[in-house]
N, C-alpha and C positions, 0 to 999 in steps of 0.2 A: 429502442434499445432497453433491455432489462439488465441491470448491473447487480451482481452479488458483492456485498461488502463483507469481507472477512475481518473479524476484529471490530465489529460495528459498535461495541460498547466502549472501545478505547477512546482516548482523548482526541485523536485525529479522526478515528472512525465515526464518532458521533457527528462531527462536523460534516463529514462526507455524506452520511445518511441524510442529514437535514437538507443539505444542498441538493442532492439528487432527488429527494422527495418533492422539493419545490421547483425543480427544473422542468421545462416543457420537453415533451418528446422523449423523456427518460423515466423509467420506473426503477425502483430499488427493492432488493431483498437483503435484509440484514441478517447476518449469521452471528449469533451470540451463544454463550455457553451456559447461561442460567435461565431457568424458566421465568423468573420474575422480570428479567430484562426483556425476554420475548413478549411477555404479557403487556409490559408498558409500551412497547413499540406497536403491537397489534391494536392497542387502545387508541393510538394516534393514527390508525389507518395505514400503518407501514407493514408490509409483508415481512415476516421474520421467522427464522427457524432456529431451533435450539440444538446445536451440535458442538461438541467439544473438539478442539484441534488435536487432542490426544486420542480421539477415536481412530478407527481404521479408515482406509481410503474409501471403502464401500459405503460406510455410513456418511462420511463427509460428502460423497458424491450426491447424496440425496438433496443437498442444497442447490444443485446445479440444474435442476429441471427447468426448462424454458429460459435459461440464462444465456445472454449474449456476451457478457464480459465480466471479469473479476477484478476487483481492487483489493489487494492484500494490505491491511493496515495493522494486523495483529502483532503483539509483542508481549514478552513475558513480564516486562516492567522492571524498574530499577531495584525493587526490593526482594527479588528472587535470586536464587543461586545459579551457578553455571549449568546445573542439571536442567532447570526449566528453560534456560536460554537455548540449550540444545533441543529440548523437546518442542518448544513453541517456535522460536525464531528460525531454527533450521529444519527440523523434521516436520513441524506443522506446516511450514511454507512448502516444503517438498511434497507433502501429501496433497495440499490444495492444487499444486501444479499438476500432479499426476491425476487427480480427480478431474481437472479441467480437460486433460488429454483424453481420458476415458469417456468423458461426457460429450466430447466434441465441441467444447467451448474454446475458441481460439484466442480471443483477446484477453490479455492478462497484464495488469499494471501492479507493480511491486513498489511498496515504500521500503526503501533500504536505509542504511546509515550513510552519513555524508561521504565517507571514503572507505571503500571495502577492498582496496588493493592490497597485495601482499606487503607492500611498504607500510601501509596503514596498520596492518596487523603487528608488524615488528615494532612500530612506534607507539602502539596503544598502551596506556597504563594497565597494570596487571588486572585491576578489577573490571576494566572495560574490554580487555582482550577477547574473552569468550564471546562477547556480543559481536565484535567485528569479525571474528572467525566464522561465527554462525551466519552472519549476513554475507560474508564473502562466498561461502559455499552454496547458500540458497540462491544468491544472484547467479552464480555460475551454472547451477542446475537449470535455472530459468532460461539462461542464454542458450543452453543446449537442448531445450525441451521441444523445439519446433513450433512453439506457440507464438502468436503475434504479441510479443512482450514490449513493455516499456518499463525501465527501472528508474525511479525517481530518488535522488539522493539529497534530502533536505539538510540544511544547516542546523544550528542549535535551536531546538524547539522552545518556543515561549508561549505563554498564555495571554500575551498582549492582544489587543483588538487588531484584527487584520486591517491592512492598508490597501489590499487588492493590487499591490505593486511589488514586483519581484525582479531579480536578476537570474536569468537562466543561461548557463553555459555548460560546455563539456566539463570544464574545471573552473572554479572560482575560489577566491580567498574565503576562508571560513567566516561565517557571519550568522546572525540570528534570522529566524523566520517564525512567524506566528503559526500555531497549529491550524487556525482558520484559513490562513493563506495557503498552507500546504494542501489542505482539503480542496480548495478551489483549483489549485494546480492539478490535482488528481482528477477532479471532475472534468476539467477541460481536456486533460491528456487522454482520458479514456474515449473521448469523442473525436480525437484527431488522429486519423490513420497515418499521417506523415511521420508520426513518432514511433511507429511500429519498428521494432528492432533497434531502438535507440535507448540511450540513458543520458541523464544530465544531473548536474548539481543545481540547487536552487536556494537562494537566500533572499532576504528582503532587498528591494531595489527601487527603481524609478519607472519601470515599465509596467503598464497594466497587464494583469495576468493573462487575459485572453490574447492580447497582442504578443506577449512574450512566448506563449505556447505556440501560437500559429507561425511565428517568424523564426523560431529556433531552427538553426541549420547545423547539421552534423558534418564534421570535416572529412569523414571517410565516406 
């Protein structure tokens, strides 16, 4: 399996790339938006392409050659305005979904926000609301795309060292999870077909990630 990581230079994306690069039977292609980021990855022996999410779909699709699955980890970041949230977290996500459809890449794993329901939008603080709205509609676009999707809703992200233990449920009480553990969940998820068409929330817990991913059952 060859996996394209969109947002490969992000805090979660870097962990995902490192783990996929080290994993057996999996290869990785990192999609970044700066040439120096691409160069650094290539020097490590990691396949990398330099493509900006603000490019058109035709250019983004160049990253999908010989790809079997996509993990979307990109985000505009906390220091940008609502305009970049729309451009990256919503439109950027939609363009990568459409690029996958056009390229015939069926498997797509999305990193979302912890709760992207309509109720969560109404309850979100003013500064956070555009992000939840963007994720709400990006998630919905993916659900309707016809792709073999999984949507992962992580809790509050930390830079703590990963424990390799989590709690995965359709809905859980809000909690923390390290970015490294989120990455491990994504790497396991993309390799588990029983999660196709599913989504779940994940926080730190007491179950080994591999076991939590494999045993997760959806109620519907």
